[in-house]
C-alpha positions in Angstrom: -0.1 0.0 0.0 1.3 3.5 -0.9 1.2 6.5 1.1 -1.1 9.3 -0.3 0.3 12.0 -2.2 0.9 15.2 -0.2 1.0 18.4 -2.1 3.0 21.2 -0.4 1.8 24.8 -1.1 5.4 25.9 -1.4 6.2 23.5 -4.1 3.1 24.5 -6.1 4.0 28.1 -5.9 7.6 27.2 -6.9 6.3 25.4 -9.9 3.9 28.3 -10.8 6.8 30.9 -10.6 8.9 28.8 -12.8 6.1 28.6 -15.4 5.5 32.4 -15.1 9.4 33.1 -15.7 9.5 30.7 -18.7 6.4 32.5 -20.1 8.0 35.9 -19.7 11.2 34.8 -21.3 9.3 33.4 -24.4 7.6 36.6 -24.9 10.8 38.5 -24.6 12.4 36.3 -27.2 9.3 36.6 -29.5 9.6 40.5 -29.4 13.3 40.2 -30.2 12.5 37.9 -33.1 9.8 40.2 -34.5 12.1 43.2 -34.5 14.8 41.1 -36.2 12.5 40.0 -38.8 11.1 43.2 -39.5 14.5 44.8 -40.0 15.4 42.1 -42.4 12.6 43.4 -44.6 14.1 46.9 -44.8 17.3 47.6 -46.7 19.6 50.7 -46.8 18.4 52.7 -49.8 14.8 51.8 -49.5 12.2 54.6 -49.9 10.6 55.6 -46.6 7.0 55.5 -48.1 5.0 52.7 -46.4 7.5 51.6 -43.9 5.4 52.9 -40.9 2.3 51.1 -42.2 4.3 47.9 -42.9 5.5 48.0 -39.2 2.0 48.4 -37.8 0.8 45.6 -40.0 3.7 43.4 -38.7 2.4 43.9 -35.1 4.6 46.8 -33.9 3.3 48.7 -31.0 1.2 51.7 -32.1 2.2 54.0 -29.1 5.9 53.5 -29.6 6.3 53.4 -33.3 6.1 56.8 -35.1 8.4 58.9 -37.1 10.5 61.1 -34.9 11.2 64.4 -37.0 9.8 63.4 -40.5 9.8 60.5 -42.7 12.0 62.4 -45.2 14.8 63.2 -42.5 14.1 61.3 -39.3 14.3 58.2 -37.2 11.5 55.4 -36.9 11.9 53.1 -33.9 9.7 50.0 -34.9 9.0 48.7 -31.5 7.9 45.1 -30.4 7.0 44.7 -26.8 7.2 41.4 -25.0 5.0 40.5 -22.1 5.8 43.5 -20.0 6.7 47.2 -20.9 10.2 46.4 -19.8 10.8 44.0 -22.8 11.0 46.4 -25.8 12.9 45.4 -28.8 13.1 47.8 -31.8 14.3 48.1 -35.4 15.7 51.5 -35.4 15.6 52.9 -38.7 17.2 56.2 -39.8 16.2 58.0 -43.0 17.6 61.1 -45.0 16.2 62.4 -48.3 13.3 59.9 -48.1 15.4 57.0 -48.1 16.7 54.5 -45.4 20.3 55.3 -44.4 20.6 52.9 -41.5 18.8 50.1 -39.8 19.7 48.4 -36.4 18.1 45.9 -34.0 18.3 47.1 -30.5 16.8 46.5 -27.1 15.1 49.6 -25.7 14.8 48.4 -22.0 
């Protein structure tokens, strides 16, 4: 005869905490992957027309993805957010003369 299974509350909380941490890490990696994949679709020399619309269609955060200065001469951080606001990854696009001059994947937080 076997003893009944005893579930300790501390063990349950430890398992739940571990699952939560894995979920947070997964979403952080997903945001980084989205930023990297979007950056791969933009090349230096591409026209800036339509980049913002493509970024929003790809799932970029609407509040943090906008042209700073102007689409002709400016910067566009295409921001993807993980599970929390502290997991922001971006494809930072710089433009001059209406064309992309630089693109870089970066972590904001």
